[in-house]
C-alpha positions as CSV (number, residue, x, y, z in Angstrom):
1,X,125.4,108.8,137.3
2,X,123.0,107.2,139.8
3,X,121.3,104.0,138.8
4,X,118.4,104.7,141.3
5,X,115.2,105.7,139.6
6,X,111.4,105.6,140.3
7,X,109.1,102.9,139.1
8,X,107.4,105.5,136.8
9,X,110.7,106.3,135.2
10,X,111.3,102.5,134.7
11,X,107.9,102.1,133.0
12,X,108.8,105.0,130.7
13,X,111.7,103.0,129.3
14,X,109.4,100.4,127.8
15,X,108.6,101.3,124.2
16,X,106.2,99.9,121.6
17,X,107.0,96.5,120.1
18,X,109.7,95.7,122.7
19,X,110.5,92.2,123.9
20,X,110.3,92.4,127.7
21,X,111.3,89.7,130.2
22,X,109.5,89.3,133.5
23,X,111.2,87.5,136.3
24,X,109.5,85.5,139.1
25,X,108.1,82.1,140.0
26,X,104.4,82.3,140.9
27,X,104.5,84.7,143.8
28,X,108.2,84.6,144.5
29,X,110.7,87.2,143.1
30,X,108.0,89.2,141.3
31,X,108.9,92.8,140.4
32,X,105.4,93.9,141.3
33,X,106.0,97.6,141.6
34,X,107.5,97.7,138.1
35,X,104.5,95.8,136.7
36,X,102.1,98.1,138.5
37,X,103.8,101.2,137.0
38,X,103.8,99.7,133.4
39,X,100.1,98.8,133.8
40,X,99.2,102.3,135.0
41,X,101.2,103.9,132.2
42,X,99.3,101.9,129.6
43,X,95.9,102.6,131.1
44,X,96.6,106.3,131.2
45,X,98.4,106.7,127.8
46,X,97.8,103.5,125.8
47,X,101.5,103.2,125.5
48,X,103.6,101.1,125.2
49,X,101.7,98.7,122.9
50,X,102.3,95.5,121.1
51,X,104.9,94.1,123.5
52,X,106.3,90.6,123.3
53,X,106.3,89.3,126.9
54,X,108.6,86.5,128.0
55,X,108.6,84.7,131.3
56,X,109.6,81.2,132.4
57,X,107.3,80.0,135.2
58,X,103.8,81.3,135.9
59,X,103.9,84.8,137.5
60,X,100.6,85.6,139.1
61,X,98.1,85.1,141.9
62,X,95.1,83.9,139.7
63,X,93.6,87.4,140.0
64,X,95.3,90.7,139.4
65,X,99.0,90.6,140.5
66,X,102.1,89.5,138.7
67,X,101.9,89.2,134.9
68,X,98.1,89.8,135.2
69,X,99.1,93.5,135.3
70,X,99.9,93.1,131.6
71,X,96.5,91.7,130.7
72,X,95.3,95.0,129.2
73,X,94.1,94.6,125.7
74,X,96.6,96.0,123.2
75,X,99.5,96.1,125.6
76,X,100.8,92.6,124.6
77,X,100.8,91.2,121.0
78,X,102.9,88.0,121.7
79,X,103.4,85.8,124.8
80,X,106.2,83.3,125.1
81,X,106.1,81.5,128.4
82,X,105.8,78.2,130.2
83,X,102.6,78.6,132.2
84,X,99.7,81.0,132.5
85,X,97.4,79.0,134.8
86,X,97.7,81.8,137.4
87,X,97.3,84.6,134.8
88,X,93.6,84.7,134.0
89,X,93.8,88.1,132.3
90,X,96.5,86.9,129.8
91,X,94.6,83.6,129.6
92,X,91.5,85.4,128.5
93,X,93.4,87.3,125.8
94,X,94.9,84.1,124.6
95,X,91.6,82.3,124.3
96,X,90.1,85.3,122.5
97,X,93.1,85.3,120.1
98,X,93.9,88.9,121.0
99,X,97.6,88.0,121.3
100,X,99.7,85.2,119.8
101,X,100.5,82.8,122.6
102,X,103.4,80.2,122.6
103,X,103.7,77.8,125.4
104,X,107.1,76.2,125.8
105,X,108.4,73.8,128.4
106,X,109.5,75.9,131.4
107,X,113.0,74.5,131.6
108,X,113.5,75.1,127.9
109,X,112.6,78.8,128.3
110,X,115.0,79.2,131.3
111,X,117.7,77.6,129.1
112,X,116.8,79.9,126.1
113,X,117.8,82.8,128.4
114,X,121.2,81.3,128.7
115,X,121.4,80.6,125.0
116,X,120.5,84.3,124.3
117,X,123.1,85.4,126.7
118,X,125.7,83.1,125.2
119,X,124.9,84.1,121.6
120,X,123.8,80.6,120.7
121,X,121.1,79.9,118.1
122,X,118.8,78.2,120.6
123,X,118.3,75.2,122.8
124,X,118.8,71.7,121.3
125,X,117.1,69.1,123.4
126,X,115.0,66.0,123.5
127,X,112.5,67.7,125.8
128,X,109.1,68.0,124.2
129,X,109.4,65.2,121.6
130,X,106.0,63.6,120.8
131,X,104.2,66.2,122.9
132,X,102.3,69.3,121.7
133,X,105.7,71.1,121.7
134,X,106.8,68.9,118.8
135,X,106.3,70.7,115.4
136,X,104.8,67.5,114.1
137,X,101.9,68.1,116.5
138,X,101.4,71.8,117.5
139,X,104.9,73.3,117.7
140,X,104.1,75.1,121.0
141,X,101.4,77.2,119.3
142,X,98.7,77.7,122.0
143,X,96.1,79.5,120.0
144,X,94.9,80.3,116.5
145,X,96.6,83.7,116.6
146,X,99.9,82.0,117.0
147,X,99.1,79.6,114.1
148,X,98.0,82.5,111.9
149,X,101.2,84.4,112.6
150,X,103.2,81.8,110.6
151,X,106.0,82.1,113.2
152,X,107.8,78.9,114.1
153,X,109.5,78.8,117.5
154,X,110.7,75.2,117.4
155,X,112.0,72.8,114.7
156,X,112.7,69.1,114.5
157,X,116.3,68.2,113.7
158,X,118.3,64.9,113.5
159,X,121.8,64.3,114.7
160,X,123.3,60.9,114.0
161,X,119.8,59.6,113.3
162,X,118.5,60.7,116.6
163,X,115.7,63.2,116.9
164,X,115.9,66.5,118.8
165,X,114.0,69.8,119.0
166,X,115.7,73.1,118.4
167,X,113.9,76.0,120.3
168,X,115.1,79.2,118.8
169,X,116.8,82.2,120.5
170,X,115.6,85.7,120.0
171,X,116.9,89.2,121.1
172,X,115.4,90.9,124.2
173,X,115.1,94.6,124.7
174,X,114.3,95.1,128.4
175,X,113.6,93.1,131.6
176,X,112.1,93.6,135.0
177,X,113.7,91.4,137.8
178,X,113.5,91.5,141.6
179,X,116.2,91.1,144.3
180,X,116.3,91.7,148.0
181,X,119.0,94.3,148.4
182,X,120.7,96.5,145.7
183,X,123.6,98.8,146.2
184,X,124.0,102.2,144.4
185,X,126.2,100.5,141.7
186,X,123.4,98.1,140.8
187,X,124.8,95.0,142.5
188,X,121.9,92.8,143.5
189,X,121.6,90.3,146.4
190,X,118.9,87.7,146.7
191,X,119.7,87.0,150.3
192,X,116.0,87.2,151.5
193,X,114.5,85.5,148.5
194,X,113.0,82.0,148.9
195,X,113.5,81.3,145.1
196,X,116.5,82.1,142.9
197,X,114.5,81.8,139.6
198,X,116.1,83.4,136.6
199,X,117.3,86.8,137.7
200,X,120.9,86.2,136.5
201,X,120.1,84.5,133.2
202,X,117.4,87.1,132.3
203,X,119.7,90.0,133.1
204,X,122.5,88.4,131.1
205,X,120.2,87.7,128.1
206,X,119.0,91.3,128.0
207,X,122.4,92.9,128.7
208,X,124.1,90.9,125.9
209,X,121.2,91.7,123.6
210,X,122.0,95.4,124.1
211,X,118.9,95.9,126.2
212,X,118.0,97.5,129.5
213,X,118.0,95.6,132.8
214,X,115.9,97.1,135.6
215,X,115.8,95.5,139.1
216,X,113.3,96.1,141.8
217,X,114.8,95.6,145.3
218,X,113.4,95.8,148.8
219,X,116.3,98.0,150.0
220,X,119.0,100.1,148.5
221,X,122.3,100.4,150.3
222,X,125.6,102.3,149.8
223,X,128.1,101.1,147.3
224,X,130.6,98.5,148.7
225,X,128.1,97.4,151.4
226,X,127.3,94.0,150.0
227,X,129.7,91.0,150.4
228,X,130.9,89.4,147.2
229,X,129.3,86.1,148.1
230,X,125.9,87.9,148.5
231,X,125.9,89.4,145.0
232,X,124.0,87.2,142.6
233,X,123.7,89.7,139.8
234,X,126.6,92.1,139.3
235,X,126.0,95.8,138.7
236,X,127.7,95.8,135.3
237,X,124.6,94.1,133.9
238,X,122.1,96.2,135.8
239,X,121.2,99.6,134.3
240,X,118.7,100.8,136.9
241,X,117.3,99.9,140.3
242,X,114.0,100.8,141.9
243,X,113.3,100.6,145.6
244,X,110.0,98.9,145.9
245,X,107.1,100.3,147.8
246,X,106.1,98.7,151.0
247,X,102.8,97.3,149.6
248,X,104.6,95.8,146.6
249,X,107.8,94.5,148.2
250,X,107.2,91.0,149.4
251,X,109.0,87.6,149.6
252,X,105.9,85.9,148.1
253,X,102.2,86.2,147.5
254,X,101.4,83.9,150.5
255,X,102.2,86.5,153.2
256,X,102.9,90.2,153.6
257,X,105.9,89.6,155.9
258,X,109.3,88.0,155.6
259,X,109.5,84.3,156.5
260,X,113.2,83.4,157.1
261,X,112.5,79.7,157.2
262,X,111.7,79.9,153.4
263,X,115.0,81.6,152.6
264,X,117.0,79.1,154.7
265,X,118.1,81.7,157.3
266,X,116.5,79.7,160.2
267,X,114.9,76.4,160.6
268,X,111.5,75.7,162.2
269,X,110.3,72.5,163.8
270,X,108.4,70.5,161.1
271,X,106.1,69.3,163.8
272,X,104.7,72.8,163.9
273,X,103.2,72.3,160.5
274,X,99.5,71.6,160.8
275,X,98.6,68.2,159.5
276,X,96.3,68.0,156.4
277,X,92.7,67.0,157.0
278,X,91.7,63.5,155.7
279,X,90.1,64.1,152.3
280,X,90.6,62.9,148.8
281,X,93.6,65.2,148.5
282,X,95.3,63.6,151.4
283,X,94.3,60.1,150.2
284,X,96.2,60.8,147.0
285,X,99.2,62.1,148.9
286,X,99.2,59.1,151.2
287,X,99.1,56.6,148.4
288,X,101.9,58.5,146.7
289,X,103.9,58.5,149.9
290,X,103.8,54.7,149.9
291,X,106.0,54.8,146.9
292,X,108.7,56.9,148.5
293,X,112.2,55.4,148.8
294,X,115.1,56.7,151.0
295,X,117.9,58.8,149.6
296,X,116.1,59.8,146.4
297,X,115.5,63.1,144.6
298,X,111.8,63.7,144.3
299,X,109.9,66.4,142.4
300,X,106.4,67.5,143.3
301,X,104.0,69.2,141.0
302,X,101.5,71.9,141.7
303,X,98.2,71.0,143.4
304,X,97.4,67.6,144.8
305,X,100.9,66.2,144.2
306,X,102.0,68.7,146.9
307,X,100.2,66.5,149.4
308,X,102.9,63.8,149.0
309,X,105.3,66.2,150.5
310,X,102.9,67.2,153.3
311,X,102.3,63.5,154.2
312,X,106.1,62.8,154.1
313,X,106.5,65.7,156.6
314,X,103.7,64.3,158.9
315,X,105.1,60.8,158.8
316,X,108.6,61.9,159.6
317,X,110.1,60.9,156.2
318,X,111.1,64.3,154.9
319,X,114.6,64.2,156.3
320,X,115.2,60.8,154.6
321,X,114.4,62.0,151.0
322,X,115.1,65.2,149.1
323,X,112.0,66.9,147.9
324,X,112.6,69.3,145.0
325,X,110.6,72.0,143.2
326,X,111.5,73.2,139.7
327,X,112.0,76.6,141.2
328,X,115.3,75.2,142.5
329,X,114.5,74.7,146.2
330,X,115.9,71.4,147.5
331,X,115.1,69.6,150.8
332,X,112.6,70.6,153.5
333,X,108.9,70.5,152.9
334,X,107.5,72.5,150.0
335,X,104.8,75.1,150.6
336,X,101.6,74.8,148.6
337,X,99.0,76.9,146.8
338,X,100.3,80.3,145.8
339,X,103.4,79.4,147.9
340,X,104.4,76.7,145.3
341,X,108.1,77.1,144.6
342,X,109.0,77.8,148.2
343,X,110.1,75.3,150.8
344,X,110.1,75.3,154.6
345,X,113.7,74.6,155.8
346,X,115.4,74.3,152.4
347,X,118.7,72.6,152.4
348,X,119.8,74.3,149.3
349,X,118.4,76.8,146.8
350,X,119.5,76.4,143.2
351,X,118.8,78.7,140.3
352,X,115.9,77.5,138.1
353,X,118.0,76.8,134.9
354,X,120.5,74.8,137.0
355,X,117.8,72.5,138.5
356,X,116.4,71.9,135.0
357,X,119.8,70.7,133.9
358,X,119.7,68.1,136.6
359,X,116.1,67.2,135.7
360,X,116.7,67.0,132.0
361,X,119.6,64.6,132.4
362,X,117.6,62.1,134.4
363,X,118.5,63.2,137.9
364,X,115.0,62.9,139.3
365,X,114.3,59.4,140.9
366,X,110.5,60.0,141.3
367,X,108.1,62.7,140.3
368,X,104.5,63.3,141.4
369,X,102.6,65.4,138.9
370,X,98.9,66.3,138.2
371,X,96.8,65.2,135.3
372,X,93.7,66.9,133.8
373,X,93.0,64.3,131.1
374,X,94.3,60.7,130.6
375,X,93.6,58.6,127.5
376,X,93.5,54.8,127.0
377,X,97.2,54.6,125.9
378,X,98.3,56.6,129.0
379,X,98.9,60.0,127.4
380,X,98.3,62.9,129.7
381,X,97.1,66.5,129.1
382,X,97.7,69.3,131.7
383,X,98.2,72.2,129.3
384,X,95.0,73.0,127.4
385,X,91.5,71.9,128.5
386,X,88.0,73.1,129.3
387,X,88.4,76.2,127.3
388,X,91.6,77.2,129.1
389,X,95.1,77.5,127.9
390,X,97.3,76.7,130.9
391,X,100.7,75.7,129.4
392,X,103.0,72.9,130.6
393,X,105.2,74.7,133.1
394,X,108.0,72.3,134.0
395,X,105.7,69.3,133.5
396,X,107.3,68.2,130.2
397,X,110.9,68.5,131.4
398,X,110.0,66.5,134.6
399,X,107.6,63.9,133.2
400,X,109.9,62.9,130.3
401,X,113.0,62.5,132.4
402,X,112.1,61.2,135.8
403,X,112.9,57.5,136.4
404,X,109.4,57.0,137.8
405,X,106.4,59.2,137.3
406,X,103.2,59.2,139.3
407,X,100.3,61.2,138.0
408,X,98.5,62.1,141.1
409,X,95.0,63.6,141.4
410,X,91.3,63.0,141.9
411,X,89.6,60.4,139.7
412,X,87.1,63.0,138.5
413,X,87.1,66.8,138.5
414,X,84.6,69.0,140.3
415,X,83.1,69.1,143.8
416,X,82.9,65.7,145.5
417,X,81.5,64.5,148.8
418,X,83.1,61.4,150.4
419,X,82.9,59.5,153.6
420,X,86.2,58.2,154.8
421,X,85.7,55.8,157.7
422,X,87.0,52.6,159.2
423,X,89.6,52.2,156.5
424,X,87.0,52.5,153.6
425,X,86.0,55.1,151.1
426,X,82.4,55.8,150.4
427,X,81.6,58.2,147.5
428,X,78.5,60.2,148.4
429,X,78.5,62.7,145.5
430,X,80.9,62.4,142.6
431,X,82.5,65.1,140.5
432,X,80.9,66.0,137.2
433,X,83.9,66.1,134.8
434,X,85.5,62.9,133.6
435,X,89.3,62.8,133.4
436,X,89.8,59.4,131.8
437,X,88.9,60.3,128.2
438,X,88.9,58.6,124.8
439,X,90.8,61.6,123.3
440,X,92.9,64.4,124.7
441,X,92.6,68.0,123.7
442,X,96.4,68.2,123.9
443,X,99.3,65.8,124.6
444,X,101.6,67.1,127.3
445,X,103.0,63.7,128.3
446,X,103.6,61.0,125.6
447,X,103.1,57.4,126.7
448,X,104.7,56.3,123.5
449,X,107.9,58.1,124.4
450,X,107.8,56.7,128.0
451,X,107.5,53.2,126.7
452,X,110.4,53.8,124.3
453,X,112.6,54.9,127.2
454,X,111.5,52.2,129.6
455,X,110.1,54.7,132.1
456,X,107.9,53.4,135.0
457,X,104.6,55.3,135.0
458,X,101.6,55.2,137.4
459,X,98.3,57.0,137.8
460,X,97.2,57.5,141.4
461,X,93.7,58.6,142.4
462,X,91.7,58.5,145.6
463,X,89.8,55.4,144.4
464,X,92.0,53.6,141.9
465,X,95.6,53.2,140.8
466,X,96.7,52.4,137.3
467,X,100.0,51.7,135.6
468,X,101.3,52.2,132.1
469,X,101.9,49.2,129.9
470,X,102.8,48.9,126.2
471,X,99.1,48.1,125.5
472,X,97.7,51.1,127.5
473,X,96.8,51.8,131.1
474,X,96.0,49.0,133.5
475,X,93.9,49.1,136.7
476,X,96.0,47.6,139.5
477,X,94.3,48.8,142.7
478,X,91.0,50.0,143.9
479,X,90.1,51.6,147.3
480,X,88.3,49.5,149.9
481,X,84.6,50.4,149.9
482,X,84.3,51.5,146.3
483,X,82.4,49.5,143.6
484,X,84.5,48.7,140.5
485,X,81.6,49.1,138.0
486,X,79.7,52.0,139.6
487,X,82.5,54.1,141.0
488,X,85.3,53.5,138.5
489,X,84.4,51.9,135.1
490,X,81.1,53.8,134.6
491,X,83.1,57.1,135.2
492,X,85.6,56.5,132.4
493,X,85.1,57.0,128.7
494,X,87.0,53.8,128.0
495,X,87.5,50.5,129.6
496,X,91.1,50.1,130.9
497,X,93.1,46.9,131.1
498,X,92.4,45.3,134.5
499,X,95.1,43.3,136.3
500,X,94.3,39.7,137.0
501,X,95.5,40.2,140.6
502,X,93.6,43.5,141.2
503,X,94.4,44.6,144.7
504,X,92.9,46.8,147.4
505,X,94.7,50.0,148.3
506,X,96.3,50.0,151.8
507,X,93.5,50.6,154.3
508,X,95.9,52.8,156.5
509,X,95.4,55.4,153.8
510,X,91.7,55.8,154.8
511,X,92.1,56.1,158.6
512,X,92.3,59.5,160.4
513,X,95.6,58.8,162.1
514,X,99.2,58.6,161.2
515,X,100.0,55.7,158.8
516,X,103.3,54.9,160.6
517,X,105.3,54.9,157.4
518,X,109.0,54.0,157.7
519,X,111.7,53.0,155.4
């Protein structure tokens, strides 16, 4: 019997109350045709309904694509994922309590897939202790509907007097994944993918749960065509394959054509990458780049932290460090925006669960991450703020386990106007929203845990740099040209500790020319 079916036939296999896994990382590896078909079926028939949707990383374009296709009211009753910051339609349903939403650390969910596949009770880990994932705080419940459900997805356990969290496994009924090429037997190659996210683990979890595995591919070829080394998901686990339509078969959301430099098939000169303009984003990236050390593994978060990688590329440092994204891409220079997860000229592409094993065990030397809110003790919130539920993504796995952590972003949120001239910063119009707050809406990074483990933690902005101490955060640098009282202290809800030897940030950061960084 042929495994080749249409996208409409695939959508018909999803029944009410099923648990469905959705593969993808932001805009990479997204089974868009299958999601379109499922959305269309629900709009036309109001079936299937009350699904439990599971995905690891954010899958979306901040508009309509990806998991946003499932944002029809009534289609989903429960959401288990790591991040929905690019899924405004599901975010809206979460905020309105029209589905129960559980936000787990991204690496934990990727490992739960392996636990399900292996018949294990769950994932036992330190990741999430003393953050909102800890059942002593919120237990991963992202909204009131999750609280009201009474369901617990994580529990606190002790082994030899040491605390751990146990995130529970659950059976899965069906999944949609994406590959590049599939043969008629269902063997799947990821040869043109820029990200190997969780295709294998999700397929294994669903297959071993007795469920249905459906793969969307760009091209279907004859049985026996694929080389063994090119088959990442074997056909014994794949029940059906769908050849994607031209409009919904893409390497990523950032372009409608194939970029071989992202999948590692070719290399392009990094000098061809256009330098960033000198603004507050680049200032943060430059200050972060001053911390770089040779022969280190470095993780970059979404948003302004990406600028550290861009500056490293401009300054010719990219080949002396290994930049890493939790998607699994290693080396090269990460792409930004909706291209987060991909890398220009990758040296290696790991699977997402594999890179989180390395992260969780302390393999990251440095990490540059964003911050939405920071409190006096140095706790950070990135997962729930300003009326939005975002989720932690890989933030908790990374921030708890990196040897050094640099929270990197603008001092305030909102539109700003700045003059950067002659090595100085002049703030003409400041952002409206304060980030340094007395209390956080949610704890995504625990300063207490960091101090217990001896982690080095810094907070980098365009006008000030802080470091974590046991007594709280301490101001250690300010930008040349800014006023300590007017531009910094008056724009915080609390007064930080101030270093006795308060320094000026390096003036090279504020000049519109290369900094001349070397190791």
